[in-house]
C-alpha positions in Angstrom: 125.9 -51.4 -53.8 127.2 -51.6 -50.2 129.4 -54.4 -48.9 127.7 -57.5 -47.6 128.8 -60.4 -45.4 129.8 -63.4 -47.5 127.9 -66.6 -46.8 131.2 -68.2 -45.6 132.0 -65.3 -43.3 131.2 -67.3 -40.1 132.3 -70.7 -41.2 133.9 -72.8 -38.5 132.3 -70.6 -35.8 129.6 -71.7 -33.3 126.9 -69.3 -32.2 124.6 -69.7 -29.2 121.4 -67.6 -29.3 119.2 -67.5 -26.2 115.5 -67.2 -27.0 116.6 -68.3 -30.4 113.5 -70.2 -31.4 111.1 -67.3 -32.4 110.9 -63.6 -33.1 114.1 -61.7 -33.1 116.0 -64.8 -31.8 114.8 -66.8 -34.8 115.9 -64.1 -37.2 119.3 -64.0 -35.6 119.7 -67.8 -35.6 118.8 -68.0 -39.2 120.9 -65.1 -40.3 124.0 -66.4 -38.5 123.5 -69.9 -39.9 123.1 -68.5 -43.4 126.5 -66.8 -43.0 128.0 -70.2 -42.1 127.8 -70.5 -38.4 126.7 -73.6 -36.5 123.9 -72.3 -34.2 122.8 -73.6 -30.8 119.2 -72.5 -30.5 118.3 -72.1 -26.9 114.6 -72.1 -25.8 112.8 -72.4 -22.5 109.1 -73.3 -23.1 108.4 -73.3 -26.8 110.1 -76.4 -28.0 108.0 -76.4 -31.2 109.2 -73.0 -32.3 112.8 -74.1 -31.6 112.3 -77.2 -33.7 110.9 -75.1 -36.5 113.9 -72.8 -36.4 116.3 -75.7 -36.5 114.4 -77.3 -39.3 114.4 -74.1 -41.4 118.1 -73.7 -40.9 118.7 -77.3 -41.9 116.5 -77.0 -44.9 118.6 -74.1 -46.1 121.8 -76.1 -45.8 122.9 -74.9 -42.4 123.6 -76.6 -39.1 121.7 -76.0 -35.9 120.8 -77.8 -32.7 118.2 -77.0 -30.0 118.8 -76.9 -26.3 116.4 -76.2 -23.4 117.4 -73.9 -20.6 115.7 -71.3 -18.3 118.4 -68.7 -18.5 117.5 -67.3 -15.1 118.6 -70.6 -13.6 122.3 -71.0 -13.1 122.0 -74.7 -12.9 120.2 -74.8 -16.2 122.8 -72.6 -17.8 125.6 -74.7 -16.5 124.0 -77.8 -18.0 123.5 -75.9 -21.2 127.2 -75.1 -21.3 128.1 -78.7 -20.9 125.6 -79.8 -23.5 126.6 -77.2 -26.1 130.3 -77.7 -25.6 129.9 -81.5 -25.9 127.9 -81.1 -29.1 130.1 -78.4 -30.8 133.4 -78.2 -28.9 133.3 -74.4 -28.3 131.2 -71.3 -28.6 132.6 -68.3 -30.5 129.5 -66.1 -30.6 127.1 -65.6 -27.6 123.9 -63.7 -28.3 121.8 -63.0 -25.1 118.4 -62.4 -26.5 116.0 -64.2 -24.2 113.5 -61.8 -22.6 109.9 -61.1 -21.8 107.8 -57.9 -21.6 106.4 -56.3 -18.5 102.7 -56.1 -17.7 102.2 -52.4 -18.3 101.6 -51.3 -14.7 102.8 -48.2 -12.9 105.6 -48.4 -10.4 103.1 -48.2 -7.5 101.1 -51.1 -8.9 104.0 -53.3 -10.1 104.4 -56.4 -8.0 107.9 -57.1 -6.6 107.7 -60.6 -8.1 107.3 -59.2 -11.6 110.3 -56.9 -11.1 112.4 -59.8 -9.9 111.3 -62.1 -12.7 112.3 -59.6 -15.5 115.6 -58.9 -13.8 116.2 -62.6 -13.5 115.6 -63.4 -17.2 117.1 -60.3 -18.8 120.0 -59.6 -16.5 120.8 -62.7 -14.5 120.3 -64.8 -17.6 122.8 -62.7 -19.6 125.2 -62.8 -16.6 124.9 -66.6 -16.3 125.7 -67.1 -19.9 128.6 -64.7 -19.9 130.0 -66.1 -16.7 129.9 -69.7 -18.1 130.8 -69.2 -21.8 133.2 -66.2 -21.9 136.2 -68.0 -20.3 136.4 -70.5 -23.1 135.7 -67.8 -25.7 139.0 -66.1 -24.8 140.8 -69.0 -26.4 139.0 -68.6 -29.8 140.5 -66.8 -32.8 137.6 -64.4 -32.8 134.9 -64.1 -30.1 131.8 -61.9 -29.8 129.1 -61.2 -27.3 125.9 -59.4 -28.3 123.2 -58.5 -25.8 119.8 -57.6 -27.2 118.4 -54.6 -25.4 115.7 -52.1 -26.5 115.2 -48.4 -27.3 113.2 -48.5 -24.1 116.4 -47.7 -22.2 116.5 -44.3 -23.9 112.8 -43.5 -23.7 112.0 -45.0 -20.2 108.3 -44.8 -20.9 105.8 -45.0 -18.0 104.2 -48.2 -17.0 107.2 -50.2 -18.0 109.5 -50.1 -15.0 110.4 -53.8 -14.9 111.4 -53.9 -18.5 113.1 -50.5 -18.6 115.2 -51.3 -15.5 116.1 -54.8 -16.6 117.2 -53.7 -20.1 119.2 -50.8 -18.6 121.0 -53.2 -16.2 121.6 -55.5 -19.2 123.4 -52.7 -21.0 125.5 -51.9 -18.0 126.5 -55.6 -17.8 127.5 -55.5 -21.5 129.6 -52.3 -21.3 131.4 -53.6 -18.2 132.1 -56.9 -19.9 133.4 -55.1 -23.0 136.0 -53.3 -20.9 137.0 -56.5 -19.1 137.3 -58.7 -22.2 138.9 -56.3 -24.6 142.4 -57.5 -23.7 141.3 -61.0 -24.4 140.1 -60.1 -27.9 136.4 -60.5 -27.2 134.1 -58.0 -28.7 131.0 -57.1 -26.7 128.2 -54.9 -28.1 124.5 -54.1 -27.6 121.8 -54.1 -30.2 118.7 -52.0 -29.2 115.6 -52.5 -31.5 112.5 -50.5 -31.4 109.1 -51.9 -32.3 109.6 -55.2 -34.2 107.2 -57.5 -36.0 107.2 -60.3 -33.4 104.9 -61.8 -30.8 106.0 -59.2 -28.3 105.6 -56.4 -30.8 102.1 -57.6 -31.7 101.0 -57.7 -28.1 102.5 -54.2 -27.5 100.6 -52.5 -30.3 97.4 -54.4 -29.5 97.6 -53.0 -26.0 97.7 -49.6 -27.7 94.6 -50.3 -29.8 96.2 -51.5 -33.0 94.9 -55.0 -34.0 97.2 -55.5 -37.0 100.8 -54.4 -36.6 101.1 -54.4 -40.4 98.8 -51.3 -40.6 101.7 -49.4 -39.1 103.9 -50.0 -42.1 102.7 -46.8 -43.9 103.8 -44.6 -41.0 107.0 -46.4 -40.2 110.5 -45.5 -41.3 111.4 -46.9 -44.8 107.8 -48.0 -45.2 107.7 -51.0 -42.9 107.8 -51.9 -39.2 111.2 -53.3 -38.2 111.5 -57.0 -38.8 113.6 -59.7 -37.0 115.8 -59.8 -40.1 116.5 -56.1 -39.8 117.8 -56.7 -36.3 119.6 -59.9 -37.2 121.7 -58.2 -39.9 123.0 -55.7 -37.5 124.0 -58.6 -35.2 125.6 -60.3 -38.1 127.7 -57.2 -38.9 128.8 -56.9 -35.3 130.1 -60.5 -35.1 131.7 -60.5 -38.5 135.1 -59.5 -39.7 133.6 -56.2 -40.9 133.4 -54.9 -37.4 136.9 -55.8 -36.3 137.5 -52.6 -34.4 134.0 -52.3 -32.8 133.3 -53.1 -29.2 131.5 -51.5 -26.3 128.9 -50.0 -28.6 125.1 -49.7 -28.5 123.4 -49.8 -31.9 119.7 -48.7 -32.1 117.7 -50.5 -34.8 114.5 -48.4 -35.1 114.9 -46.7 -38.5 115.9 -43.4 -36.8 112.5 -43.2 -34.9 109.4 -45.3 -34.2 107.2 -43.3 -36.6 107.8 -40.8 -39.4 107.4 -37.2 -38.3 106.0 -36.2 -41.7 
């Protein structure tokens, strides 16, 4: 049996997860809380989902709070920093997960407003959070930044320019930050999932003619479509003591390929 992260591994550490109320973000919030971290769950519009995530963590004996912020707004993020630091004293783990999908149009038909919106949420959002939280993270015994990207940056499929470009820029930001913060002891890594059982994943496969994402289990690696927990456990590894010499890395979480080849 392989080594696992003990429940107390993240005790006395505070994690902030943007887009932490649902989907991959919920999985990450719950996994980090189960390992002992106090989690600040950041949401923008879906307060109900954030409340459900906090309630689930609390029911399992963990500690979590919810905080509203549109990450593309620097003013919102500055208020978020003040609120979270007032509530918890510090942030040790920063997970930039907030994001939205693009509309599936070709470059020639993509509106500039859509390009700007995705860049604002994925890239400027991650920049705002790093700009505001990383300076205080340098003073922590162990600090980590994880940016959630996508295998889209490797495939660069057509009709996805806003998403592809935004996620590629997000990765560039992460790798730059990793070099800058290494001397301060901050680890910065990228997690890049493939298709995940989430609201975004369901919309993606439905656009491709698949009504139920569960029907893809039989043709997916290891017999199931990737779940938020699958992604969250990679994040947990990266922010735990098990990854003490890992930074500036990009880890794909897609079972080695979207679909089995045989």
